[in-house]
N, C-alpha and C positions, 0 to 999 in steps of 0.2 A: 235554422236561419235567423231567428231573432237574436240568438246569442252572437253571431257573427256580426250583425249590425251594431249590437251593443259594444263589442270589442272594438269595432272600427270607430265608433263614436269616441270611446275612451282613449284609444291611440291618438285620434285627432286632437282631442282636448289636452292629453298629457305631453305629447311629443311634438307638437306644432305650436310653440308658444306664440307665433305670430298670428295664429287663427283669430278671427274675431270672437269665436266662442270662448277660447282660452282667455282673451282679454277681457271679455265680459265677466267671466266667472271670477277672475282675479279682482276686477273692480267691485264686484259684489262682496267678496270676502273683505276687502279692504274697508268698504263702506260699512259692513256690519261691525268690524272691529272698532272703527272710529266712533260709531254710535254706542257700542257697549262702553268703551272707555269714557266717553263724554257723559253717558248717563251715570256712571259710577262716580265720577269726579264731581258732578252737580249734586249728587246725593250725600256727599261727605258730611255736610252739616245738617242734614235732615235726620230726624228721629224715626229711622226706618230699620227694619230687621233685614237680615240676610235672605230670609225666606221671602219677603215681600219684594226685595230688589230682584230675586229670581223670578217671581211672578211678573214683575214689571218688564223684565227682559225676555218674557215668554220662554223660560227655560225651567227644566226641573232643578231641584236644588243641587243635585250632583253634577249636572252639566254646567250650572251656573259656577259653581266651586272650581270646576276643571278649567273653564274658560277664563275665569277670574285669575287663577294662578298662571295660566299661559300668558296673560298680558301684564300682570303686575308682579309676577315672580314671588308672590306669597299668598298665604291663605287669606280670604276675606276677613275674618275676624282679626287677624294680625294687622291688616292694613287699616282698618277702621279704628283699632285701639291706639296705634302709634301716630 
């Protein structure tokens, strides 16, 4: 029974974009993207390591690198060097 309810919830979120649940989730994703990008941009001139940035973003190093590449289309060390 629980599996059915979870499937119904996922279907509502994924296939009913006008639902308030889907809108709230999309807003959360957009806000977290903006916060991540803003934090990286304000850190450009700080003497900070990539490990420290990952910690500041509450991410593991591998998740940070993946997220960074997703938004900036390059590896973190390339972006900070150039």
